[in-house]
VOPAGU-2260 file (C-alpha; in pm, 1 decimal, decimal comma):
REM VOPAGU-2260
SITE   aa  ch    i         X         Y         Z
SITE  MET   A    0   -2874,4    7687,1   10383,2
SITE  SER   A    1   -2503,9    7629,8   10460,1
SITE  ARG   A    2   -2375,7    7339,3   10682,0
SITE  ILE   A    3   -2062,8    7335,8   10902,8
SITE  ASN   A    4   -1920,0    7026,2   10736,3
SITE  THR   A    5   -1931,0    7206,0   10408,3
SITE  ASN   A    6   -1811,3    7536,3   10550,4
SITE  VAL   A    7   -1448,9    7544,4   10436,6
SITE  SER   A    8   -1367,2    7854,6   10636,5
SITE  SER   A    9   -1490,1    7688,7   10954,7
SITE  LEU   A   10   -1282,8    7375,5   10886,8
SITE  ILE   A   11    -967,9    7585,5   10838,0
SITE  ALA   A   12   -1044,0    7770,9   11163,8
SITE  GLN   A   13   -1091,3    7441,1   11350,1
SITE  THR   A   14    -759,9    7305,3   11215,8
SITE  SER   A   15    -575,1    7620,5   11316,0
SITE  LEU   A   16    -736,5    7612,5   11660,8
SITE  GLY   A   17    -634,5    7245,6   11712,0
SITE  ARG   A   18    -276,3    7322,0   11606,1
SITE  SER   A   19    -263,1    7623,0   11840,9
SITE  ASN   A   20    -403,4    7414,4   12127,4
SITE  SER   A   21    -139,7    7146,3   12064,2
SITE  GLN   A   22     141,5    7402,1   12057,7
SITE  LEU   A   23      -2,8    7566,5   12368,3
SITE  GLN   A   24      -7,3    7228,0   12544,4
SITE  VAL   A   25     359,8    7166,3   12455,3
SITE  ALA   A   26     454,3    7513,0   12575,3
SITE  LEU   A   27     260,5    7471,4   12901,6
SITE  ASN   A   28     419,7    7125,8   12953,5
SITE  ARG   A   29     768,0    7268,3   12900,5
SITE  LEU   A   30     694,2    7558,8   13129,0
SITE  SER   A   31     563,1    7332,7   13402,1
SITE  THR   A   32     853,0    7079,3   13383,1
SITE  GLY   A   33    1128,3    7320,2   13287,0
SITE  LEU   A   34    1242,5    7068,3   13025,2
SITE  ARG   A   35    1259,9    7111,2   12653,3
SITE  ILE   A   36    1226,4    6736,9   12590,3
SITE  ASN   A   37     940,4    6567,5   12773,7
SITE  SER   A   38     874,4    6278,0   12540,7
SITE  GLY   A   39    1037,0    6096,7   12254,0
SITE  LYS   A   40     844,8    6291,8   11992,4
SITE  ASP   A   41     996,8    6619,5   12116,0
SITE  ASP   A   42    1349,7    6515,6   12011,3
SITE  PRO   A   43    1434,9    6144,2   11986,4
SITE  ALA   A   44    1812,6    6192,3   11961,8
SITE  GLY   A   45    1806,4    6463,9   12226,0
SITE  LEU   A   46    1604,4    6234,2   12457,1
SITE  ILE   A   47    1874,7    5965,7   12437,2
SITE  ALA   A   48    2145,5    6219,3   12516,5
SITE  SER   A   49    1944,2    6372,8   12800,1
SITE  GLU   A   50    1871,0    6034,1   12957,1
SITE  ASN   A   51    2242,1    5950,7   12953,8
SITE  LEU   A   52    2312,7    6282,4   13120,5
SITE  ARG   A   53    2031,9    6220,5   13370,8
SITE  ARG   A   54    2186,2    5882,7   13458,2
SITE  ASP   A   55    2529,3    6036,2   13510,6
SITE  ILE   A   56    2385,0    6318,3   13720,2
SITE  THR   A   57    2194,2    6072,2   13937,6
SITE  ALA   A   58    2506,2    5861,3   13996,4
SITE  SER   A   59    2711,1    6172,2   14072,7
SITE  ASN   A   60    2451,9    6296,2   14320,3
SITE  LYS   A   61    2455,2    5958,5   14494,0
SITE  ALA   A   62    2835,8    5961,3   14502,8
SITE  VAL   A   63    2827,3    6305,1   14662,0
SITE  SER   A   64    2567,1    6180,4   14908,7
SITE  ASN   A   65    2783,8    5878,3   14991,5
SITE  SER   A   66    3085,3    6101,8   15043,6
SITE  GLU   A   67    2889,9    6327,7   15275,7
SITE  ARG   A   68    2767,6    6027,2   15470,8
SITE  ALA   A   69    3119,0    5882,8   15490,4
SITE  ASN   A   70    3244,7    6220,7   15609,3
SITE  GLN   A   71    2979,6    6219,8   15880,9
SITE  MET   A   72    3087,5    5869,6   15986,2
SITE  ILE   A   73    3451,9    5976,4   15996,5
SITE  ALA   A   74    3361,2    6283,5   16199,3
SITE  THR   A   75    3177,8    6062,8   16448,8
SITE  ALA   A   76    3474,7    5828,5   16481,6
SITE  ASP   A   77    3717,0    6121,0   16500,7
SITE  SER   A   78    3523,1    6276,1   16785,1
SITE  ALA   A   79    3527,1    5948,7   16979,0
SITE  LEU   A   80    3897,7    5895,2   16911,7
SITE  ALA   A   81    3971,6    6249,0   17029,9
SITE  GLN   A   82    3808,1    6163,8   17362,2
SITE  ILE   A   83    4010,7    5843,3   17383,0
SITE  SER   A   84    4329,7    6039,1   17308,4
SITE  ASN   A   85    4251,0    6282,8   17589,9
SITE  LEU   A   86    4194,6    5993,1   17829,1
SITE  LEU   A   87    4524,2    5831,0   17727,6
SITE  ASN   A   88    4708,4    6157,7   17786,3
SITE  ASP   A   89    4548,5    6180,4   18129,0
SITE  ILE   A   90    4659,7    5825,4   18207,2
SITE  ARG   A   91    5016,2    5904,0   18099,3
SITE  GLY   A   92    5021,9    6209,9   18322,5
SITE  LEU   A   93    4894,8    6008,2   18619,7
SITE  VAL   A   94    5157,0    5736,0   18564,0
SITE  VAL   A   95    5439,1    5990,7   18547,0
SITE  GLU   A   96    5307,0    6161,6   18857,8
SITE  ALA   A   97    5283,1    5832,1   19047,4
SITE  ALA   A   98    5649,5    5760,7   18970,9
SITE  ASN   A   99    5739,2    6034,3   19220,5
SITE  SER   A  100    5696,5    5797,9   19515,0
SITE  GLY   A  101    5926,6    6010,6   19728,7
SITE  VAL   A  102    5665,8    6286,7   19744,2
SITE  LEU   A  103    5329,7    6113,5   19696,9
SITE  SER   A  104    5185,6    5903,9   19974,4
SITE  SER   A  105    5054,1    5553,7   19914,5
SITE  GLU   A  106    4697,9    5689,9   19942,1
SITE  GLN   A  107    4766,9    5945,5   19668,3
SITE  ILE   A  108    4918,1    5681,0   19444,4
SITE  GLN   A  109    4615,7    5459,0   19506,2
SITE  ALA   A  110    4386,6    5747,3   19413,8
SITE  ASN   A  111    4578,7    5790,7   19089,1
SITE  GLN   A  112    4536,5    5419,8   19021,5
SITE  LEU   A  113    4161,6    5446,9   19070,5
SITE  GLN   A  114    4150,9    5735,3   18822,8
SITE  VAL   A  115    4356,8    5534,0   18573,9
SITE  ASP   A  116    4114,8    5240,8   18609,4
SITE  SER   A  117    3821,1    5475,2   18557,3
SITE  SER   A  118    3981,4    5619,0   18242,3
SITE  LEU   A  119    4044,1    5269,3   18104,0
SITE  ASP   A  120    3680,4    5178,8   18166,5
SITE  ALA   A  121    3575,8    5497,4   17986,1
SITE  ILE   A  122    3792,2    5405,5   17686,6
SITE  ASP   A  123    3630,8    5061,8   17669,2
SITE  ARG   A  124    3287,0    5218,3   17696,8
SITE  ILE   A  125    3353,5    5470,6   17419,3
SITE  ALA   A  126    3482,0    5194,1   17189,8
SITE  SER   A  127    3176,5    4978,4   17253,9
SITE  VAL   A  128    2900,8    5240,2   17224,6
SITE  THR   A  129    3021,9    5468,9   16944,7
SITE  THR   A  130    2775,3    5413,0   16659,0
SITE  PHE   A  131    2674,7    5569,7   16327,7
SITE  GLN   A  132    2322,3    5501,1   16201,1
SITE  GLY   A  133    2298,7    5204,9   16436,3
SITE  ARG   A  134    2633,1    5051,0   16341,0
SITE  LYS   A  135    2918,8    5028,6   16591,9
SITE  ILE   A  136    3232,8    5166,9   16435,4
SITE  LEU   A  137    3507,5    5132,6   16701,0
SITE  ASP   A  138    3448,0    4788,9   16851,6
SITE  GLY   A  139    3643,8    4606,1   16579,0
SITE  SER   A  140    3338,4    4455,5   16409,7
SITE  LEU   A  141    3418,8    4637,0   16082,7
SITE  ASP   A  142    3775,1    4505,6   16067,5
SITE  PHE   A  143    3904,4    4208,2   15872,6
SITE  THR   A  144    3871,3    3873,0   16041,3
SITE  THR   A  145    4130,5    3597,7   16010,3
SITE  SER   A  146    4141,7    3225,2   16061,1
SITE  GLY   A  147    4410,0    2959,7   16044,7
SITE  SER   A  148    4687,6    3177,2   16189,5
SITE  ASN   A  149    5023,1    3033,9   16299,3
SITE  PRO   A  150    5145,6    3047,0   16662,9
SITE  SER   A  151    5464,4    3218,6   16548,4
SITE  ILE   A  152    5265,2    3528,4   16445,5
SITE  THR   A  153    5299,3    3801,9   16707,6
SITE  ASN   A  154    5121,2    4080,1   16516,8
SITE  LEU   A  155    4893,1    4075,3   16212,2
SITE  GLN   A  156    4757,2    4377,0   16026,5
SITE  ILE   A  157    4547,7    4357,4   15708,4
SITE  ASN   A  158    4510,5    4710,6   15574,2
SITE  ALA   A  159    4331,8    4630,0   15248,1
SITE  ALA   A  160    4238,9    4325,0   15044,8
SITE  ASN   A  161    4064,9    4259,2   14716,1
SITE  LEU   A  162    3831,0    3985,2   14834,6
SITE  GLY   A  163    3658,1    3924,8   14501,5
SITE  SER   A  164    3325,2    3747,8   14466,4
SITE  ALA   A  165    3422,8    3482,7   14722,7
SITE  GLY   A  166    3442,1    3739,2   15001,5
SITE  SER   A  167    3771,0    3596,7   15127,1
SITE  VAL   A  168    4129,9    3558,9   15017,3
SITE  ALA   A  169    4388,0    3300,6   15122,7
SITE  VAL   A  170    4716,6    3446,9   15243,0
SITE  ALA   A  171    5023,9    3220,7   15231,2
SITE  VAL   A  172    5347,9    3350,7   15381,0
SITE  ASP   A  173    5664,0    3157,7   15297,3
SITE  ILE   A  174    5968,9    3270,2   15495,0
SITE  THR   A  175    6280,7    3204,6   15288,6
SITE  ALA   A  176    6534,5    3353,4   15531,6
SITE  ALA   A  177    6492,0    3435,6   15898,7
SITE  ALA   A  178    6592,9    3770,1   16043,5
SITE  THR   A  179    6922,3    3759,1   16230,2
SITE  GLN   A  180    7094,3    3954,4   16504,2
SITE  ALA   A  181    7426,2    4129,1   16473,1
SITE  THR   A  182    7704,0    3908,5   16613,6
SITE  LEU   A  183    8074,3    3935,1   16683,4
SITE  SER   A  184    8286,8    3669,1   16848,2
SITE  VAL   A  185    8625,2    3623,9   17008,8
SITE  GLY   A  186    8771,0    3279,0   16951,8
SITE  VAL   A  187    8931,2    3065,7   17217,4
SITE  LEU   A  188    9237,0    3251,5   17337,5
SITE  THR   A  189    9577,6    3094,0   17306,7
SITE  SER   A  190    9726,6    3042,3   17652,6
SITE  LYS   A  191   10038,9    3252,3   17697,1
SITE  GLY   A  192   10273,3    3350,4   17976,2
SITE  GLN   A  193   10622,1    3478,3   18050,1
SITE  PHE   A  194   10890,6    3412,0   18304,6
SITE  THR   A  195   11246,1    3538,1   18348,6
SITE  LEU   A  196   11549,9    3339,9   18456,3
SITE  GLY   A  197   11905,3    3468,7   18464,3
SITE  GLY   A  198   11809,2    3777,3   18273,0
SITE  GLN   A  199   11650,1    3567,7   18001,1
SITE  THR   A  200   11278,3    3622,1   17925,8
SITE  PHE   A  201   11083,8    3318,7   17805,1
SITE  THR   A  202   10742,9    3339,8   17637,0
SITE  LEU   A  203   10523,0    3029,3   17662,4
SITE  THR   A  204   10247,3    2952,3   17415,9
SITE  ALA   A  205   10016,1    2658,6   17483,4
SITE  ALA   A  206    9987,3    2402,6   17207,2
SITE  THR   A  207    9610,2    2390,9   17264,1
SITE  ALA   A  208    9399,3    2701,5   17325,0
SITE  GLY   A  209    9191,4    2717,6   17638,6
SITE  GLU   A  210    9220,8    2712,2   18013,9
SITE  THR   A  211    9376,1    2366,9   18044,6
SITE  PHE   A  212    9740,1    2469,2   18082,8
SITE  ASN   A  213    9764,5    2692,5   18387,1
SITE  ASN   A  214   10014,5    2752,2   18664,3
SITE  VAL   A  215   10343,8    2639,8   18511,0
SITE  ARG   A  216   10603,4    2615,8   18786,7
SITE  VAL   A  217   10980,5    2659,0   18755,4
SITE  ASP   A  218   11191,3    2468,0   19010,9
SITE  ILE   A  219   11565,0    2513,2   19062,1
SITE  ALA   A  220   11726,0    2196,8   19197,0
SITE  SER   A  221   12080,6    2077,0   19264,2
SITE  GLY   A  222   12218,2    1754,6   19119,2
SITE  ALA   A  223   12513,4    1568,3   18982,9
SITE  ALA   A  224   12474,4    1713,2   18636,5
SITE  THR   A  225   12329,3    2030,7   18493,9
SITE  GLY   A  226   12013,6    1968,0   18292,7
SITE  VAL   A  227   11659,8    2076,5   18210,9
SITE  ALA   A  228   11332,3    1882,7   18202,4
SITE  TYR   A  229   10961,0    1963,3   18177,2
SITE  ALA   A  230   10674,8    1739,3   18283,1
SITE  ALA   A  231   10324,9    1778,5   18430,4
SITE  GLY   A  232   10340,9    2158,5   18448,0
SITE  VAL   A  233   10679,8    2173,9   18622,8
SITE  LEU   A  234   10999,4    2297,0   18459,8
SITE  THR   A  235   11293,4    2153,7   18655,4
SITE  LEU   A  236   11636,2    2312,2   18614,8
SITE  THR   A  237   11906,3    2095,4   18770,0
SITE  LEU   A  238   12234,1    2268,2   18856,1
SITE  ASP   A  239   12558,9    2100,3   18962,4
SITE  ASN   A  240   12669,1    2409,7   19158,1
SITE  THR   A  241   12953,0    2472,5   18916,6
SITE  ASP   A  242   12985,2    2728,6   18646,3
SITE  ALA   A  243   12801,7    2494,0   18412,6
SITE  ALA   A  244   12519,9    2687,2   18244,2
SITE  ILE   A  245   12175,8    2603,6   18103,3
SITE  THR   A  246   12113,8    2748,2   17764,4
SITE  ALA   A  247   11789,8    2913,5   17667,3
SITE  ALA   A  248   11772,8    2675,1   17373,0
SITE  ALA   A  249   11771,7    2377,1   17611,5
SITE  ILE   A  250   11466,1    2517,1   17792,1
SITE  ASN   A  251   11293,4    2577,4   17461,7
SITE  THR   A  252   11370,1    2221,2   17357,5
SITE  ALA   A  253   11230,9    2077,6   17682,4
SITE  PHE   A  254   10894,4    2243,3   17627,9
SITE  ALA   A  255   10888,1    2143,7   17261,4
SITE  THR   A  256   10963,4    1780,0   17348,4
SITE  ASP   A  257   10672,9    1769,2   17590,7
SITE  GLY   A  258   10438,3    1922,9   17334,0
SITE  THR   A  259   10229,8    2107,9   17591,5
SITE  PHE   A  260   10392,0    2446,3   17538,3
SITE  THR   A  261   10613,3    2611,1   17284,9
SITE  SER   A  262   10883,8    2820,4   17451,5
SITE  THR   A  263   11060,7    3103,0   17276,5
SITE  ASN   A  264   11346,9    3321,5   17392,7
SITE  ALA   A  265   11454,7    3633,9   17214,2
SITE  GLY   A  266   11815,0    3615,6   17340,9
SITE  SER   A  267   12082,6    3355,4   17296,4
SITE  GLY   A  268   12238,8    3374,3   17641,4
SITE  THR   A  269   12261,2    3116,8   17916,7
SITE  ILE   A  270   12134,4    3082,5   18269,6
SITE  ASP   A  271   12419,3    3100,7   18519,0
SITE  GLY   A  272   12469,8    2768,6   18687,8
SITE  THR   A  273   12494,8    2935,6   19026,4
SITE  THR   A  274   12135,1    3067,8   19016,4
SITE  THR   A  275   11963,4    2985,7   19344,8
SITE  ALA   A  276   11602,2    3096,6   19276,9
SITE  ALA   A  277   11331,8    2836,4   19336,2
SITE  GLN   A  278   10967,2    2779,8   19245,6
SITE  THR   A  279   10909,9    3071,3   19014,2
SITE  GLY   A  280   10532,5    3056,3   18943,6
SITE  ILE   A  281   10371,6    3177,4   18620,7
SITE  THR   A  282   10018,9    3146,2   18480,4
SITE  THR   A  283    9908,3    3080,7   18124,2
SITE  ALA   A  284    9538,5    3062,9   18066,5
SITE  ASN   A  285    9241,1    3156,5   17850,6
SITE  THR   A  286    9238,2    3501,4   18004,5
SITE  VAL   A  287    9287,3    3853,9   17883,7
SITE  GLN   A  288    9597,5    4059,5   17937,2
SITE  ASP   A  289    9520,1    4409,4   18074,2
SITE  LEU   A  290    9237,5    4465,1   17823,2
SITE  THR   A  291    9031,9    4779,5   17754,4
SITE  PHE   A  292    8773,4    4786,7   17477,3
SITE  GLN   A  293    8454,3    4968,1   17378,8
SITE  LEU   A  294    8129,6    4806,2   17268,7
SITE  THR   A  295    7871,2    5011,5   17076,9
SITE  GLY   A  296    7518,4    4888,6   17011,4
SITE  ASN   A  297    7180,5    5034,2   16918,1
SITE  GLU   A  298    7121,4    5168,5   17268,0
SITE  GLY   A  299    7462,5    5324,3   17329,1
SITE  ALA   A  300    7832,1    5265,3   17393,5
SITE  GLN   A  301    8018,4    5134,3   17696,9
SITE  VAL   A  302    8390,6    5103,0   17776,6
SITE  PHE   A  303    8506,6    4787,9   17958,9
SITE  SER   A  304    8842,3    4743,6   18133,3
SITE  PHE   A  305    8979,1    4416,8   18270,2
SITE  ASP   A  306    9303,8    4331,2   18446,6
SITE  ALA   A  307    9522,7    4045,2   18333,2
SITE  GLY   A  308    9367,1    3714,0   18426,8
SITE  ALA   A  309    9003,3    3808,1   18364,6
SITE  THR   A  310    8812,4    3520,4   18202,7
SITE  TYR   A  311    8555,3    3521,2   17925,8
SITE  SER   A  312    8280,5    3445,4   18177,2
SITE  GLN   A  313    8371,5    3753,8   18378,6
SITE  ILE   A  314    8371,7    3966,4   18063,8
SITE  ALA   A  315    8031,1    3827,6   17958,3
SITE  ASN   A  316    7882,9    3898,8   18301,9
SITE  ALA   A  317    8010,2    4258,9   18291,8
SITE  ILE   A  318    7858,0    4315,4   17946,8
SITE  ASN   A  319    7522,9    4165,0   18045,3
SITE  LEU   A  320    7499,3    4392,1   18349,3
SITE  VAL   A  321    7473,5    4694,7   18117,6
SITE  SER   A  322    7291,3    4522,8   17830,1
SITE  ASP   A  323    7001,3    4768,7   17853,5
SITE  ALA   A  324    7241,3    5058,7   17799,3
SITE  THR   A  325    7413,0    4905,3   17495,3
SITE  GLY   A  326    7160,1    4669,8   17335,0
SITE  ILE   A  327    7425,0    4394,3   17338,9
SITE  SER   A  328    7435,1    4068,1   17531,0
SITE  ALA   A  329    7726,7    3826,8   17573,3
SITE  ALA   A  330    7767,6    3453,8   17628,9
SITE  VAL   A  331    8047,6    3198,5   17634,1
SITE  THR   A  332    7996,3    2892,0   17415,7
SITE  ALA   A  333    8258,9    2620,1   17375,6
SITE  GLY   A  334    8530,3    2859,2   17487,8
SITE  THR   A  335    8423,9    3134,1   17244,0
SITE  LEU   A  336    8299,0    3472,7   17367,3
SITE  ASN   A  337    7999,5    3585,5   17159,7
SITE  PHE   A  338    7853,9    3939,1   17141,1
SITE  THR   A  339    7493,2    3948,6   17017,4
SITE  SER   A  340    7259,5    4243,6   16955,4
SITE  THR   A  341    6926,5    4227,3   17135,1
SITE  GLU   A  342    6753,0    4354,7   16819,0
SITE  TYR   A  343    6708,0    4188,5   16480,9
SITE  GLY   A  344    6749,6    4314,2   16125,5
SITE  THR   A  345    6980,7    4545,6   15939,1
SITE  ASP   A  346    6924,0    4818,7   16196,1
SITE  ALA   A  347    7081,1    4598,2   16465,0
SITE  LYS   A  348    7444,7    4703,9   16499,1
SITE  ILE   A  349    7752,0    4602,2   16698,5
SITE  ARG   A  350    8089,8    4772,9   16694,4
SITE  ALA   A  351    8392,6    4661,4   16898,3
SITE  GLU   A  352    8702,7    4876,7   16937,7
SITE  ILE   A  353    9015,5    4756,0   17117,7
SITE  ILE   A  354    9153,7    5055,1   17307,0
SITE  SER   A  355    9449,9    4880,3   17470,3
SITE  GLU   A  356    9571,3    4527,6   17538,7
SITE  GLY   A  357    9873,2    4370,6   17708,5
SITE  ALA   A  358   10165,6    4252,4   17500,7
SITE  LEU   A  359   10073,2    3886,1   17542,3
SITE  GLY   A  360    9703,3    3938,4   17477,4
SITE  THR   A  361    9532,0    3773,9   17179,5
SITE  PHE   A  362    9182,8    3915,6   17236,3
SITE  GLY   A  363    9210,4    4165,6   16951,4
SITE  THR   A  364    9361,9    3919,9   16704,1
SITE  ASN   A  365    9091,3    3662,9   16779,3
SITE  LEU   A  366    8806,8    3916,3   16737,8
SITE  SER   A  367    8598,1    3817,9   16433,0
SITE  GLY   A  368    8560,7    4178,9   16318,5
SITE  THR   A  369    8522,4    4538,6   16429,7
SITE  ALA   A  370    8158,9    4581,9   16323,8
SITE  ALA   A  371    7856,9    4369,0   16237,8
SITE  ALA   A  372    7490,6    4409,7   16146,4
SITE  GLY   A  373    7193,3    4174,8   16143,0
SITE  THR   A  374    6980,4    4081,5   15844,1
SITE  ASP   A  375    6610,6    4136,8   15774,0
SITE  ILE   A  376    6360,3    3860,9   15720,4
SITE  ALA   A  377    6298,0    3752,3   15360,0
SITE  ALA   A  378    5965,2    3605,5   15250,2
SITE  THR   A  379    5703,2    3577,5   14979,3
SITE  ILE   A  380    5330,6    3640,8   15026,8
SITE  ASN   A  381    5103,5    3459,5   14780,7
SITE  GLY   A  382    5402,8    3425,5   14552,3
SITE  PHE   A  383    5492,8    3797,2   14558,2
SITE  THR   A  384    5827,2    3904,6   14702,1
SITE  ALA   A  385    5751,5    4086,3   15025,7
SITE  SER   A  386    5940,6    4363,2   15200,6
SITE  GLY   A  387    6118,8    4259,6   15519,1
SITE  LYS   A  388    6218,8    4475,9   15814,3
SITE  ALA   A  389    6362,3    4294,1   16113,8
SITE  ASN   A  390    6092,5    4030,9   16186,3
SITE  THR   A  391    5810,6    4214,3   16004,0
SITE  ILE   A  392    5696,0    4116,3   15654,0
SITE  SER   A  393    5495,2    4360,1   15438,1
SITE  LEU   A  394    5321,3    4341,6   15101,7
SITE  ASN   A  395    5134,0    4624,7   14930,6
SITE  ASN   A  396    4983,5    4565,4   14587,6
SITE  SER   A  397    4644,9    4584,6   14422,0
SITE  ALA   A  398    4536,7    4254,3   14575,7
SITE  LEU   A  399    4660,2    4285,4   14932,5
SITE  ASN   A  400    4804,7    4534,5   15178,3
SITE  PHE   A  401    4934,3    4314,5   15454,7
SITE  ASP   A  402    5180,1    4329,9   15748,4
SITE  VAL   A  403    5276,4    4040,1   15972,7
SITE  THR   A  404    5535,2    4019,3   16250,4
SITE  VAL   A  405    5667,3    3679,6   16354,9
SITE  THR   A  406    5861,0    3565,8   16658,0
SITE  ASP   A  407    6230,5    3647,7   16663,2
SITE  GLY   A  408    6418,0    3442,0   16406,7
SITE  SER   A  409    6109,2    3244,2   16300,2
SITE  THR   A  410    6117,9    3042,0   15979,3
SITE  SER   A  411    5766,3    2899,3   16007,2
SITE  PHE   A  412    5548,2    2870,9   15698,1
SITE  LEU   A  413    5242,6    3082,7   15772,5
SITE  LYS   A  414    4892,4    3065,4   15629,6
SITE  ALA   A  415    4593,5    3281,9   15706,0
SITE  ALA   A  416    4260,5    3371,7   15547,7
SITE  ALA   A  417    4147,6    3735,1   15548,3
SITE  ARG   A  418    3775,2    3800,2   15553,8
SITE  ARG   A  419    3563,7    4107,1   15595,9
SITE  MET   A  420    3190,9    4144,8   15661,2
SITE  ALA   A  421    2999,3    4188,7   15333,5
SITE  VAL   A  422    2822,7    4496,0   15465,0
SITE  LEU   A  423    3154,0    4677,0   15489,3
SITE  LEU   A  424    3212,0    4632,1   15118,6
SITE  MET   A  425    2944,5    4887,7   15048,6
SITE  VAL   A  426    3131,3    5168,0   15221,9
SITE  SER   A  427    3492,9    5070,3   15191,5
SITE  GLY   A  428    3554,0    5234,2   14854,9
SITE  PRO   A  429    3703,8    5068,1   14547,1
SITE  GLU   A  430    3839,4    4721,8   14604,5
């Protein structure tokens, strides 16, 4: 009687059946999972490679998901900003319309004002309620925060910063050169004047520039002897009523002896002793002589004309009246007339062109130049050389993208700390 444990044919059949069942199980597992490798025994080296690929695929899928979510957030913000833009355009239209006060009544203008106020309230409301997945995105809570700012800062913009593990970065701004305005100046004019006696023309030049030596008077007097003298602003010519003559050189010498004026005479003739003129008045002063010039600034050009005798103060007042049209202001300091651009930086320009001037005028010769420009601010930020434009300092590198505007001409040393909420780091992209 045969037994199964001694039946070789049955044992072979059982082994073949077990192998077939195992292969069937592997096939069914692969069919159900769709994977060739389901365990390490299927392909150890292939499993390592597939797991690496699985990791990369998972990360890529999450990156795509993050991008889609960021795109949805941007779309939400864009929609809100589009509404704000429409409201701002409406406000601009209402303001322009209200400027036509000759047509609109006060009630209509008031109605426009109410609509403007309503639009401003709507803008504030949109900024405060726009959210994405429960997070407000337009109320400024996602922006950088700063502390330790300097009063000379008028505008601060942190566009990007590598905050590192500390979550903050110190920002030190060291201004090495302040921005300047464009300037031209006209020095103190030399006092000059002319008078004519006996066909001789005398030109007077004051020994000291300024308005001190005005109203020189020429008196003709009779006396025992012909002579000439100058004192206290009066030139006295004494004639003996004969043919005795006063030479031009004698008049020049009288002024030179006094030291107040220098007198020059182009001719070499004499003044007839029988001249009877009296009290010939002349004026020498810190004034222009029939002057016409053009000033050109960032806002435009203007031509100025002044008659002889106009003072620096009058010229400065005339320039300041049209400062908005030229971008240039004027002031008189210690007898010097200064032209200054209202703007700062290399874009600030001044050009002065003398169109015409009287023969005795010294305005053009005392002008410091025909053109001038300002200079931009120079600074370092955290030791890096920053870009300067007028009064704005900028730095853009891998650590910091930063813009700061300081008060006009400031040289303050500025420090600030830039911080950003940690939650924003998760969606801000590479740092």
